[in-house]
C-alpha positions as CSV (number, residue, x, y, z in Angstrom):
1,M,-91.7,110.9,171.8
2,T,-88.7,110.2,174.1
3,A,-87.2,112.8,176.4
4,E,-84.2,113.0,174.2
5,E,-86.3,113.7,171.1
6,M,-88.2,116.4,173.0
7,K,-85.0,118.1,174.0
8,A,-83.7,118.0,170.5
9,T,-87.0,119.6,169.2
10,E,-86.9,122.3,171.9
11,S,-83.3,123.2,171.3
12,G,-83.9,123.3,167.5
13,A,-86.9,125.6,168.0
14,Q,-84.8,128.0,170.1
15,S,-82.0,128.2,167.7
16,A,-84.2,128.8,164.6
17,P,-83.9,132.3,163.2
18,L,-86.8,134.6,163.6
19,P,-88.8,135.1,160.3
20,M,-88.2,138.4,158.6
21,E,-91.6,138.6,157.1
22,G,-93.2,142.0,157.5
23,V,-89.9,143.6,158.5
24,D,-89.3,146.5,156.2
25,I,-86.5,149.0,156.8
26,S,-87.1,152.0,154.6
27,P,-84.3,154.2,153.4
28,K,-85.7,157.0,155.6
29,Q,-85.2,154.8,158.6
30,D,-81.7,154.0,157.5
31,E,-80.9,157.7,157.1
32,G,-82.2,158.3,160.7
33,V,-80.0,155.6,162.1
34,L,-77.0,156.9,160.2
35,K,-77.7,160.4,161.5
36,I,-77.9,159.2,165.1
37,I,-74.6,157.3,164.7
38,G,-72.9,160.4,163.2
39,D,-74.3,162.6,166.1
40,L,-73.0,160.1,168.7
41,K,-69.6,160.0,167.0
42,R,-69.4,163.8,167.2
43,L,-70.5,163.9,170.8
44,L,-67.9,161.3,171.8
45,Q,-65.2,163.3,170.0
46,R,-66.2,166.4,171.9
47,L,-66.3,164.6,175.2
48,S,-62.9,163.0,174.6
49,R,-61.4,166.4,173.7
50,G,-62.9,167.9,176.9
51,M,-61.3,165.3,179.1
52,R,-57.7,166.0,177.9
């Protein structure tokens, strides 16, 4: 294998997407993430009001 071929193989391996096998996001996890996002939005609104 030439140096060029090795570089092409390495760069291809780095850009390959990670497999999603075994990754399961349950609806409960989604709810938790959405709750956290909502809490952060409310916190930011309070902070921005307090700075006026």
